[in-house]
N, C-alpha and C positions, 0 to 999 in steps of 0.2 A: 536561425530558429528563435533566438531570444527576442529579436526585433518584431516577430510576428504577433506577440502578445498572447499566443495560445500556450497554455500550460502543458507542453509536451511532456510525456512520461519517459520516453526512450530516445536515444540518439545513436545512430549506427554508422559505422564506416568499415571499409575493407582493410584487412591486413594482407598484403599481396606482394607480387613482383618476384617471388621465388626465394627459396631458403639458401641457395648457393650461387646466386647470380651477382652478388656484390651491390645490388641496388634494391634489395627487399625492404620491407617496412622497418626492420631493425636498424637500417642505415639512414632513415629519413630525418632523424635528429641525433644529437650526441648527448650523452654516451649512448651506446647501442641499446635500442629498445625504448628510448626516452619518448618517442612519438606516442606510444601507448600510454605512458605515464601522463603526458600532457593531456591526452584525449580524455582519460578517465577523470583526471582532476578538474578539467574545465567542464566536463559534463556534470559532475557532481555539484560543482559550485553553482550551477544553474538549475539544479533540481532534477536533472535527467539521469536515468540509469544508462550507463554506457554499454553499447552492444558492439562486439567485433565480429565481422564475418571473416573468419580465417580461411583464406582462399589462396593457398600457397602451392599445392601439389602440381597443378597444371603448368604453372609458370616457372617451376624449378627446372634445372638442367638434369639430364639431357632432353627430356620430353620428346622421346622418339615415337613416331606414329603419324598416321594420316588423318586422324580425327581426335577429338578431345578424349573420348573414351580410351583409345589406345595409348594416347600420351599419358593420361592419368595412370593407367595400369603399368606402363613401362616404368614410370617414376616410383610407383608403389613397390616395385620389385628390383630396385637398384639400391644396393647396400650403401653406397656413399651418399646418395641422395637421402635415403631414409635416416641415416645417422645425423646428417645436417638438419633434417626435418624435425627429429625429436629434440635436438638441441635448441632449435628455434622455438619450438612450442614450450619447452622448459623456460626459456627466457620470458615469453609472454606470461606464463604462470607466475614466475618470480615477480614480475612487474605488477601483476594483479594482486598478489599477496601483499606487496609493499603498499599498494593503494588501500587495501583493506576493506573497501566497500563492496556493494553488490555490483557485479559486472557479468554480462552474458557473453559467452563465446559460442558462436555458431560455427561448426566445423565443416568445412569443405562442401558448400552447396554444389549441387549437380553430381558430385562424385558418387553418392550413394545410389542415385538413379542409374548411373552407368554400371555400377557394380551389380545392382539388382538384375539388369538386363543380361550382363555377362554370366551371372549365376544361373540364368534360365530356369528359375523355379526352385533352385537350391538355396541353401542358407549362406550366410557370410562366411561360415566355417569351411566352405568348399572352395573358396577363392584364395589364391596365394597372395601374400603380401609380406614384405620383410619387416619383421619386428625384432625378435631376438637376434636374427642373423645380421641386423644392421650394426651390431657391435656397440650400440649405446647402452651404457651400464644401467640406466634407469628402467629399461624395458627387457632386461635379460630374463629369460624364463617364460616370456609371453609368446604364444604360438605365432608362427609365421603364416597368418591368415588374415583376411579382411576383418574377421571377428576379433582377432588379436590386435589388429591396428586400432579398431574402435576401443577395445579394452585398454590398450596402452595409453591412449589419450586421456581416458577417464582415470586411469591409475596415476598419471602425471598430475591431473587436477587434484586428486586426493592427496598426493604427496606434497605438492607445493602450494596449492591455492584452493583450499576447500570453500572459500568465499565465492568462487566462480560458479555460475550457473551454466551448465553445459547443454548445448542444443545440437541435435542432428538435423538432417534436412530431408523432407519428403517431396519428391518431384512428381508433378501431375502425370508425367509421361513414363514413370519408372516401370510400370507393369507392361509397357509396350503399347498401351492405349492412352493417348494424351487427352485427358478429360477436358483440358482447356481448349481443344480444337475439334474434338470428336463430334461427328454428325450421325454416327450409326446408332439408331435407336435401340438396337438389340443389345448394346453393351450396358451392363448393369454397374452403375457407379460404385455401389458398396462392394461388389465383387472385385473390382479393380483396386479399390482401397485396401481390401483384405490382403491382396498380394504385396502391396507396398508395405503395409504394416508388418506382415510376416517377415519380410526381409529385414526391416529396421529392428524388429524385436530380436532377431538373431545377431544384430550388430550393435549391441550395447543398450538397447532400450528395455527389453524385458529382463535381462540378466547380464552379468559380467563376471566371469570367474576370477578376474584380477582386480576387482574393486567395485566402485559404485556404478550406477547407470545414468543414462542421459536424463536430464530434468525436463527438457522441452523438445518439441518437434516444430521446426520451421517449415513453411511452404511458401512458394511464390507462384503467382498466376501468370506472369509474363515478364520478359526482360526489356520490352519496348512498349510504347503506347500502341493501342490498336490502330490508330490513325497512321502511325509510322509504318506498321506492317502493310497497311493497305496502299499508302501513297509511295513509299520508297521501296519496300520489299516486294510489292505487287502480289500479295497473298489472296487477293480477291475477297477480302473481308473475313478471312478465316479466324482471326483473333478477336473479332467483335463478339461479345456475349449479349444475348437477348435479355434485356432488363424486364421484359414482360413474361419471361420464362415459358414461352410458347414453342420455340424452336431451339435446336441445339446449335452451338454450345450455349449454355445459360447458367445463371447464378444458382438456381434451385438444384441443378445436377451437381454443380461444384460443392454446394453445401451438404448434399447427401454424401459425397465422397469425403469431405472433411469430417462430418459427424462420425462416419464409420472409422476413419483413421484415428479419431480421438478415442472412440470406444475400444478399439483393438490395441492401441498403444498405451492407453491409460495415462497419457501425458497432455498437459495444456498445449495448445497450438498457438503459434505466432505467425501471422500473415506478414510476409516480409517483402520489401522492395516492390510495393504496389505502385503501378504506374500513376503518375500525378495528373495526367490530362483530364479534362472535363468537357462537357458539352453545354456549359452554362454561360461563360463569358465570351464576348466578341473576340477577345484575345486569341481564342483557340481557332486559328486559321488553317490548321494542318500544314504548317510550314515549320522549318527548322526551329526546334525549341518550343513550339506551340502546337504540338499534335494532340488530337482529341482522344479521349478514352472515357469510358463510363463507369469504371470500377470504383474510383474514389467517391463518386456521387452515390453509387448503390451502397457501398459499405457504410458510409456515414449515415445514410437514411435507414439502414437496416441493421443497426448494431445489435438489437435483441436477437435477430436470427443468427448473426455471427457468434454471439456469446452462447447461444443454445447449441451450436455445433462444436463448442469447446475452444473457440478462438478467444484468447485473453488479451491480445494486443494486435494492432495493425501498424506496421512501419512503412511509411511512404518514402519513395525515393526512385530516382531515375536509374535504370539498369545499364544504360549505355549512353554514349555521347549523342547529342542532338535531340534527346527526349525532353519532355516537359519537366520543369523543376518548379519548386515552390519559392525560388529566389529569382532575382533578375540575372540569371546566368548568362543570358544573351546580351546583357547591357544595352537593351533597346528601349528601356523606360516603359512608360504606360502605353500600351498598344491596344487599340480596339478595332483594328482592321478597317479604319475609315467608316465605322458604323455599319459595316456590311456583314451579316451572319454568314457562316460557312456551312453549306449543306454537305452532309456525308450520308448518302443514301444507304450505303452498306452498314453504317453505324446507326441507322434508324433516326437520323437527324435531318429534318427538313427545315433548314434555316432556324434551328432550335436554340442556338447559342446567342441569345439576343441581349443579354445583360451587359451593361457598360461597366468596365473595371475602373477603379481609381487607384490601383496598386501597380507597381512596376514588376511584380512577380510574373514569371513566365506563364504561370497558370491563371493569371489575372487576379490572384489573391484568393483562389477558391479554398485552399486548405487553411489559409490564415483566417478566413471569415467563418467557414462552416465547422472546422474543428474547434475554433474558439467558441462557437455557439454550443457545440456538443458538450464542452467542458463547463459551460456556464449556463445551465438551465435556470429558469426562474426559480429561486429558492422557495421551498414550501414553508415559508414563514407564516406565522399567525400573528396578525397585528397586535401590538401591545403585550404580547405574551412571550414569543420566542422568535429569534432570528437565527438562521442557519445558512451555511454555505458549503458546497462540496468542491470548491476550488482548493488548489494548493497554493499557499502563500509563502513568499520568500522575503527575508529581511537581511540584506547585505549591509555590511559596514556600520552596524549599530555602534554608537559611542558608549553603550553600556549605562547611559544615564537617562536619555530622553525616551519617554514612552511614545509609541507611534500606533495610530489606529491600524488594526489588522485589515479591516475593510469597512470604511465609514458608511458605505452605502448598504451593505448586506448584513453587517454584524453590529447593528445599532438598534436600540429600542427607545420608544417614547412612552412615558408613563404620566398620566394625569389622574391621581387618585380622587375619588369622590368623598373621602373621609380621611382623617389622619390615619396613617397606615404604617406597617412595617413591610418593607420589600425584601423578599427572599430571592437572591439572585445566584444562579449557578452558571459557570462557564466551563466548557468541556472541549478540549482540543488535543490532537496528537502533535506533540512538539518533538523536534529532533534537529540535529545539526550535521552538516557535512564536514565540519572541522573540529577535531578533537580538542577539548580544552574550553569549549564554550557551553555555558548553560543558557537555558531559554526562560525568560520571565514572562508570565501571563498575568494580566491585570484587568480588574473591573473598574471602569472610569465612570463617574457620575457628574453631571452638571445640572444646574437649576436649584432654586431655593437657597438653602444654606450652603450648598456646594458651589454656588457662584458659577464662574466660567468653567469649572471642571476640576476634579481632583480624583486621584486613585484611592478607592476605598478598601480594596483588597487585592492581594497579588500572591502568586506562587512561583517558585523556581523549579524548573525541570532539568534533570541532569544530562549534560552532554559531555561532561568532563571524562566520564568513564569510557566513552567510545562514541563512534559515529553510527549513523543510520539505524539507530535504535529508538524508535518513537516511544514516548511515554504518554499514556492516556491521562493527561493532566486535568485536574479539576480544581476550580476555585469556587468556594461557596461562602457567602457572607450575607449579612442582614444590615439594613440601614433604615432610618426613619424618613418618611416622606409626608408632606403636609397636604391637607385638603385643597384641591383646586390649583395646585402648582404643577407646572409641567417640568418633567425631568427627562434628560437624555442619558441613556446607559450605553456604553460602548465597550468593546473588547480591544485591549491594547497589548503591545508586547515590546520587548527589547532583549538585548543580551545582558548577561550579568557583569560583563567587563567589556572594554573596547574590543571589537571583533577583528579589527585590522585586516580587512579583506575577507573575513569569514562570513558565512551565511547560515542563518537558521531558517527553519521551515515549520509550517503548520499544515497538517493534512498528510496522512499516509496513503499508500496505494500506488496507483488507482485500482479500483474494482469497477468494471463496467463503465458507466458514464461519469464517474466522479471519484474524488478522494474521500477519505473518511471525513464525515461531517464535522465541521467546527460550529459549535452552538452556544448561544447565549439565551438564557431563560430567566424570566422574572415572574414572580407571583406576589400579589398584594393581599395582605391580611389585616384584620383589625389590629390596632396598635398594642393591644394587650389581650392575653388569654388564649392565644392560638400558637404563636411562635415565641420560643424562648431561646436565648443565645448567650454565650459567653465567649469573649474574644480577648486575646492578648497579643501584643507586639513585642513581647520580651523574647529572649532566646534561652529556653531551659536546656540544661545539660544533664546527662545521666551517666554516672560512672559506677563501676563496681556492680553492675546488674548481674544476678546469678542466672539469668536466662529463663527463670521460672516465675519469679514473683512480680506481679504487676504493681506499679508505683504511680501515684498521682503525678500527672505532668505539672500541674500547678494547683495545689490543694486550696488556694484562696480564689484564684481567678477562673479557672476552667472547670467550673461546676455550677449547677443551679438546682433549685427545688421546683417541682411541679405538683400541684394538687388539683387534679381535674374535677370539674363540676359535673361531668357526665362520662359514661363509659366511652373510652377513646382508644384509638390506635395512635402511637407516636412514631413518626419517622425520625430516627435519631441519626445524626451524622457528625463525624469528626474530620477535620480537614487540616493537614499540617505538612510543612516541608520537613522531611526527615532525612538525616544524613549522618555519616560517620567520618571521624578523622582517622580511623584505623581500619584498613582493609580487612575483610573477612567477617565483619559483623553486619547482620541485618537488624533493622529496627522494627519493633512491633508496636502498633498503635491500637488501643482498645477503648471500648465504651463500657462503663459499668453502671448498674442501677441498684440502688438500695431502697428498701421499702420501710417506711416509718422508722428510719434510723437504724435499720438492721444492717447485716453484713453486705458489703459490695459484691454484686454478682456480675461477672463478665458476660455481656450479651452479644458482643461482636468484636472482631479484631481483624487487623490486616498486617501484613509484613511488607516492609519496604527494603529493597535490596541495597546492601552496602558491600556485598561480597565481590561485586564486579569492580568496584573502585571506590575511591574516597572523594569527599567534597563534591558529590553529585546529588543534590537534593532531589527527592521524588515528591511531586505534588500529590501526596497520598490522601485518599478519601475512604473512610469506612462508614458504611451505612447499614442500618437494620431497621426492622419494624417490631415494636413491642406493644403489648396490651397493658393499658393503665386503667385501673378501676377508679370510680368516683370517690371523693372524700378520703383519699389516701394520699399521703405525701411521699413522693419519690425524689431521691437525690441522684442526679445524673453527673457522671464525672468522665473526664478524658484521662486515660492511663497509658503507660508504656513500659517497655522492657527491651532487652536485647533477645535475639533468638537463641543465644547460648551464652555461657559465662563470659563476661567481657574482660575480666582481669583488670588491667590498668587502663584499658581503652575506654573511650567515651562515645556516646551518641548524642545527637543534637536535634533540636526542633527550632525552625526559623532560619530563613536564608537572609542574606544581606549583610549589614543593614543598609537601608536607604535613609540618610540622615541619622537619626537616633533610633529608628524603629526597624525591627526585623519583620519579615513577611508574617502577616497575621495568622495565628492559629485559632481555629473556631470550633465550638461545640454548639450544635443547633438541634432543637426539637420542634417539630411541627405536629400539632394535634389534629386528628381527623376523627370526628364522631363516628362511633361504630354504627349508629342508626342511619348515617348517610349512605352506607353501603357503597362508598366510592373508592375504597382502598383495598387492593388485593396484594398479597405478597407470598413469596415462596423462598425457602432457604434450605441450605444443606451444610453439614459440617463433615462431609466425606471429602476425600481427595480423589480427583479424577485425572486420568491419563489419556492422551490422544497420540497414538503412534501411527506413523506413515501417512499423515495428511497429505493430500495432493496439492495443497495450497490454494485450492479453488473452491472445493465443496464445503459448505457450512454443515456442521454436525451438532446435534443437540448435546449439550454437556450431560444432561440427565433428563431424558424425555419423560420420566415419571415424577421426579421431585422438583426440577427446576423449570417447570412449566406451570402456567396458571390460566384458569378460565374466568372470565368476568362478563358482565352484561351491561349494556347502556340502554337506558330507557328512551333516549332520543339521540339525535345527532349531537355530538359533543366532541371533546378532545380527551386524549389520555397522555399522561406523562409516564413513559416507560423508563426504568433505570435498572442497570445491572452492575454488580460489584463483585470482583473476584481477584484473588491473588494468583497471578499468572507467572509461570517461569518455565525454563527449558533445561533439559539435561544435556543438550547438545548445542554448543555455541554455533551461531550462524542462523538461528531461526527465531523470528519474532512470533508472538502469539496474538491472534486476532479474536476479539470478543464482540459478539453481535446480539442485537435485539431483533427478534422476528415477531411480527404480528400477523396472525392468520396465515402463516407459512411464508411470508415475505420479509426479508431483512429490511428494516427501516432505520437502522443506525448501527454504527460499529466503531471500534477503536482498536489500535494496534499497540501492543505492549512489547518493549524491547527485550530481546534475548540475544541479539547479535553481539552485544558488548561483553557478555559473559554468561556463565551458567549458574544455576541454583541461587539466583537473586530475584525473588518474587517482586513484582510491581503491583501495588494496590490499584488495579485498573478499575476505572469507572466509566460507564457509558450511559448517556441520557438522550432521549429523543422525545419529541412531542408530535402526536399524530392526530389529525381529525378522523373520527370514526362515525359510522352509521349506527342507528339503533339496532340492538340485537346482541347475540353472543359473540364473544371474541376469545382468542387464545394467544397468549404471549409465551415465548420460549427463549431461553438463553442459549446461544450458539457459540461455536468456536471453530478455529482452524489455524493452520500456520500461514505465514505470509508468503511462503513458497513451498514447493514440494519438499517434504522432509525426508523422504527415503525411509530409513529405519529410525530417524530421529523421533524423540518423544517430548511432548510438552505436557505441563501439569496445571491444574487449577486447585488451589488451596495449599496453604503453607502449614508447617508444623512438623514435629517429630513423630506424631502419632495421633490417633483419634482422641477427642474431636479436633479436627483441623480448623483453620480459619474459615469463617463462614463465607459461602458463596450465595448471593442473594439476587432476587428478581422482584420488582415491585411495579404495580400499575395503579396510577391515581387518576380517577376521572375528574376533569375540571371543565368549567364552562369556557367557551371560546367563540 
């Protein structure tokens, strides 16, 4: 997988061979169960979410019966087998808990279809299965039914490994009508899906008297390539789906079935073990290891249709020996069938696979090439203004000192000002680590003019020390001077805060749909004076003895400035700082105050940065707001801070590092926008919001009345949208996603970590730049959890009571 260059999101394997045979998965490495540990660790180190297909029942002893259904049912009702089964599953849960990261366990594919058919229209509660009668102490008191079996597995997840995402399996043939091969036009796909959903709902999807419910529903389309079924099994082409959707079976009918399944179960769907064959490369000769299929091609070309049906991921893989794979499993090197296409009339291929492969992969490299293209669409960058990428980036083995380009091609800007100017630059990225103890450093690098061959002008550190797999919506904002006619290059760079010694850090959360959370670099040029004001320090201020109520200047000398506008203006105010604590249990509050003509300081915005989850984990916090400034009036802007509660003898800090003698820069910036320009719209709230039971997929408006705004463009132009919120969770294990929607479509998002701990707000910031047409537009601030939260709750806005920390949304029209 790693050699393909495609940024795969998931990696799956079977855990099989029986729970009482002496050669099951638990014996594949030592100590028992180590195979799962190795697999999870290796997956995470390469940025993949590990997925286990737990397929143990059929292959356990005694497995009595003449067919798979009977053998499964026999084992399901054998006390000794069931006792060993639950013990084996507990071992997996213990290994997953020790791993600590996100892991998906798909439980017993095919079994639920067999049980549905055996129930003959009844629920899972009507079928016998040994649970409490197995004698395993962890499942005592749970009913001896198939419903109890599902509930027992979920109970074991809850008890031992709440970080595990549990999945059941929906078989296309479970209702007695196989949608994957059906040619009877009288069969209604949604009606068949309703039957499957009803049974699964009774087996731990809709409810579970003994604990939580299943988070996901898996489905598979076939366990062999369609060409194999035709050539080897002699099925007469029964497993080929019509990609024109004119005759049965076809993709449109399958999507109807999947859509209904998604609606009736209320769960995200995962398409699993999709045949790898294609009809594109000459390699696909319908011989051993090179069988044709058309599902990979259709799925990659129609991702929007799959997503609309509720499918959140597609996992490719051969279901049996001899099938096409995405590696050179046949060890036959690059094969192109001597340049001769292979006609498969039943598969609607008349010498259609005409492309020459340059890869040794048994599929000719189809997944390598086209999945890579899917994850790397041309970034919607706007020249000289913003650069963005939806890829996920990995940095292994950083020495903790050398700054490295994240993506020199896609995350780089060229600026050539036509007058002496000040550049206002914002970098925005989801940073996280797979290895506890590593923080992630994000920097703005500039070359040209007085910056010579290049230097870092600003950087921030994002905490990974507190835990893994908890992205921080990190932001770096700075200003620097640029000279008329000189060309400058601005890049986004990163490193770890200390030698990573085999560890890996990442940029980009998700994925969602076609890509990961966007990593963005934006630059704006303004006249050298009168529009942008800034104050920056590279010192490391400390605050002890805060009473948790009184706001204090961060640096009364350096981090403040005066503004006297010459016209009626709106000011975009922002403070950007690395906040952290040396004492667990304290959060750090960062605020901006404004005083008028020497009057009292008035707090206009603040954010809280989490320290409750752990110590020495800086958060690259950004607080932003918009205020009105009148002409001929002097305003003093300050950056202020406090703890969220009395700190006693503990201290909080600003500034990470140092690098050399300088700590990460802390900045206070104001950008003036004339009111008469009618180019800046903003919305804000000091309420606290809650989102309970998010499905991890659906974006929801935080406040559809207050945190939405309408604006108009007189001509085709661009808009900078930004959102700022304190996000946190009351339930460990859920991250909070914050998004910007323009006219109903999400155009940018970030993920804020809650996996590492609870009640630790992150000052999340998300920015995007979008070309827009003339006319009216609507922007909305949205949110969700990163995965189905069940009864879990996430929050926006920090504080002990109203007014809470401000949640804001802004839209600035700019030329592009």
